[in-house]
C-alpha positions in Angstrom: -6.6 -4.7 29.5 -6.1 -5.1 26.1 -7.2 -2.5 23.7 -7.4 -2.1 19.8 -6.8 1.3 18.1 -7.4 2.1 14.4 -6.0 4.7 12.6 -5.5 5.7 8.7 -9.2 6.1 7.6 -9.9 9.5 6.2 -11.9 11.2 2.8 -10.3 9.9 -0.8 -11.2 10.4 -4.4 -12.4 7.0 -5.9 -9.6 5.0 -7.3 -6.8 6.3 -4.5 -5.7 4.8 -1.7 -5.7 4.2 1.9 -3.8 2.5 4.8 -5.5 1.3 7.8 -3.5 0.7 11.0 -4.5 -1.6 14.1 -2.5 -1.2 17.3 -3.0 -4.0 20.0 -1.7 -2.6 23.3 -2.3 -4.3 27.0 -1.0 -7.3 28.6 -1.0 -9.3 25.3 0.8 -13.2 25.3 0.3 -13.3 21.7 -2.4 -12.8 18.9 -3.9 -15.3 16.8 -6.2 -14.1 13.8 -6.9 -10.7 13.5 -9.7 -9.3 10.8 -11.3 -5.9 9.4 -15.0 -5.3 9.4 -16.8 -2.5 7.9 -20.0 -1.2 8.2 -21.9 1.3 5.7 -25.0 3.4 6.9 -28.0 1.0 7.1 -26.2 -1.8 6.5 -25.0 -4.8 8.4 -21.5 -5.2 9.7 -19.5 -7.3 6.9 -16.3 -8.8 6.9 -13.7 -7.7 4.6 -10.6 -9.6 5.4 -8.8 -11.9 7.9 -5.3 -13.1 8.6 -4.1 -15.9 10.8 -1.1 -15.8 12.7 0.7 -17.8 10.0 0.1 -15.0 7.5 -2.9 -17.2 6.0 -5.4 -14.6 4.5 -9.1 -14.4 3.4 -11.3 -11.9 1.5 -14.6 -10.7 0.7 -15.0 -11.1 -3.0 -15.7 -7.5 -3.6 -12.3 -6.3 -2.4 -9.9 -9.0 -3.8 -7.2 -7.9 -5.8 -7.9 -4.2 -4.4 -7.2 -4.6 -0.5 -4.3 -6.4 1.2 -4.3 -7.2 4.9 -1.1 -7.8 6.5 0.3 -7.9 10.2 3.3 -7.1 12.1 3.5 -9.7 15.0 6.4 -8.1 16.6 4.6 -5.0 16.5 1.2 -5.9 17.9 -0.1 -4.3 14.6 -2.6 -5.1 11.6 -2.9 -3.4 8.5 -5.3 -3.0 5.6 -4.1 -1.7 2.4 -6.8 -0.3 0.5 -6.2 0.4 -3.6 -8.6 1.9 -6.4 -11.1 2.8 -3.8 -14.7 3.1 -4.7 -17.8 5.0 -3.6 -19.4 1.5 -2.3 -16.2 1.2 0.2 -17.3 3.7 2.0 -17.7 2.7 6.1 -17.0 2.8 9.1 -14.1 0.0 9.3 -13.3 -1.9 12.7 -10.3 -4.1 13.7 -11.2 -7.3 15.6 -9.0 -9.9 16.9 -8.3 -12.8 19.1 -6.0 -12.2 21.5 -4.6 -14.6 24.4 -3.8 -12.1 27.6 -3.8 -14.0 31.0 -4.2 -17.3 30.3 -7.5 -16.5 28.6 -8.6 -16.2 24.6 -10.8 -13.3 24.2 -12.3 -11.5 21.4 -11.5 -7.6 20.8 -12.7 -4.6 18.7 -11.4 -1.5 18.0 -13.3 1.6 17.9 -13.8 2.1 14.0 -12.3 4.3 11.7 -14.4 6.1 9.3 -13.5 5.6 5.4 -15.2 7.8 2.8 -14.5 7.4 -1.2 -16.3 10.2 -3.1 -16.6 9.7 -6.9 
């Protein structure tokens, strides 16, 4: 069974930085696209950033220039480096990945990690 586990969330002051990690474990053949989403209270979940297996990245406009998504394929791990954080970045951040396992591609979600940015 494949699992995604996020870590690295916490409380930080505006202007600070956090680095989120997402570790995939289980019977994994290959991880295709990975992404980070976030959901603030009372709002819909939104896409923050994605990265393909080849390293092509894409970001929502609100985080461009501040956040960097990356991955270490050897470690089955994805990262989200968040700099110059703003109070509006406060949300639960979720890792998402398309993973080939046992001959099938499935989409997986992590349990989420809370990021709180104080003003």
